C-alpha positions as CSV (number, residue, x, y, z in Angstrom):
1,M,0.0,0.0,0.0
2,L,2.8,2.4,0.9
3,S,5.7,2.8,-1.5
4,F,8.2,2.5,1.4
5,E,8.6,0.3,4.4
6,L,8.1,1.6,8.0
7,D,11.1,0.8,10.2
8,F,11.8,1.1,13.9
9,W,12.4,4.9,13.8
10,D,9.0,5.5,12.2
11,Y,7.3,3.6,15.0
12,A,9.4,5.4,17.6
13,T,8.3,8.7,16.1
14,F,4.6,7.7,16.3
15,A,5.1,6.6,19.9
16,A,6.8,9.9,20.8
17,M,4.0,11.9,19.1
18,L,1.4,9.9,21.0
19,L,3.2,10.4,24.3
20,A,3.5,14.2,23.6
21,L,-0.2,14.3,22.8
22,I,-1.1,12.5,26.1
23,A,1.2,14.9,28.0
24,V,-0.3,18.0,26.5
25,T,-3.8,16.6,27.3
26,V,-2.9,15.9,30.9
27,V,-1.4,19.4,31.3
28,L,-4.5,21.1,29.8
29,L,-6.8,19.1,32.1
30,W,-4.7,20.0,35.1
31,V,-4.7,23.7,34.2
32,A,-8.5,23.7,33.5
33,G,-9.2,22.4,37.0
34,L,-6.7,24.7,38.7
35,P,-9.1,27.5,39.8
36,G,-11.4,24.9,41.5
37,R,-8.6,23.3,43.4
38,I,-7.3,26.7,44.5
39,A,-10.8,27.7,45.7
40,I,-11.2,24.4,47.6
41,A,-7.8,24.8,49.2
42,R,-8.6,28.3,50.3
43,K,-12.0,27.3,51.6
44,H,-13.7,29.8,49.3
45,P,-17.5,30.1,50.0
46,D,-18.2,29.9,46.3
47,A,-15.8,27.1,45.6
48,E,-18.3,25.0,43.5
49,A,-19.1,28.0,41.3
50,V,-15.4,28.7,40.8
51,K,-14.7,25.0,39.9
52,L,-17.5,25.0,37.4
53,L,-16.5,28.3,35.8
54,G,-12.9,27.0,35.6
55,W,-14.0,23.9,33.6
56,A,-16.6,25.6,31.5
57,G,-14.5,28.6,30.7
58,F,-11.3,26.9,29.7
59,L,-11.7,26.9,26.0
60,P,-12.9,30.5,25.6
61,V,-10.1,31.5,28.1
62,V,-11.6,34.7,29.4
63,P,-14.0,33.0,31.8
64,W,-11.2,30.7,33.0
65,I,-9.1,33.9,33.9
66,Q,-12.2,35.2,35.8
67,A,-12.4,31.9,37.7
68,F,-8.7,32.0,38.5
69,V,-8.9,35.5,39.9
70,W,-12.1,34.7,41.7
71,A,-10.4,31.7,43.4
72,F,-7.9,34.1,45.0
73,K,-10.3,36.9,45.9
74,P,-10.9,37.1,49.6
75,T,-14.6,37.2,50.4
76,N,-16.1,39.3,53.1
77,V,-19.7,38.5,52.2
78,I,-21.9,37.7,55.1
79,D,-24.8,35.5,54.4
80,I,-27.7,36.9,56.5
81,R,-29.6,33.6,56.4
82,R,-27.2,32.0,58.9
83,F,-25.1,33.1,61.8
84,P,-21.3,33.2,61.2
85,R,-20.6,29.9,63.1
86,E,-23.3,28.1,61.0
87,E,-22.0,29.6,57.8
88,T,-18.5,28.3,58.6
89,K,-19.9,24.9,59.2
90,A,-21.8,25.0,55.9
91,I,-18.7,26.1,54.0
92,D,-16.6,23.3,55.6
93,K,-19.3,20.8,54.7
94,D,-19.3,22.0,51.0
95,I,-15.5,21.9,50.8
96,A,-15.5,18.4,52.2
97,R,-18.1,17.3,49.6
98,L,-16.1,19.0,46.8
99,S,-12.9,17.4,48.0
100,G,-14.4,14.0,47.9
101,Q,-14.2,13.5,51.7
102,S,-17.1,11.8,53.5
103,V,-19.5,14.3,55.1
104,E,-20.9,13.2,58.5
105,P,-24.5,14.0,59.1
106,E,-25.1,16.6,61.7
107,K,-26.4,15.4,65.0
108,E,-29.2,17.7,66.2
109,A,-29.0,18.9,69.7
110,P,-32.0,18.1,71.9
111,P,-34.4,21.0,72.1
112,E,-33.9,23.3,75.0
113,P,-36.8,23.5,77.5
């Protein structure tokens, strides 16, 4: 079919190209998930949104940059639906869920008389 024979060096070239393609794919996937991993490590209250924006915005680049900056932005937002201690517990629970750790169900305290 071909007018020449493939020898060892041709196959070595194909193998090197395949390894380079795999390496580039791994690096791109690692970079795409970077904002989410940073937000989770910094216990960002919006870590899930940062993670999703990092993955969804990787190809158009600009949303990925926004997610990267957002992952480092300190947040002073106070959610008025919960007290600060409850908010901290909720954020810790979300971070544990996003990190793949098991989340223990909360034990409710007995009602006070």
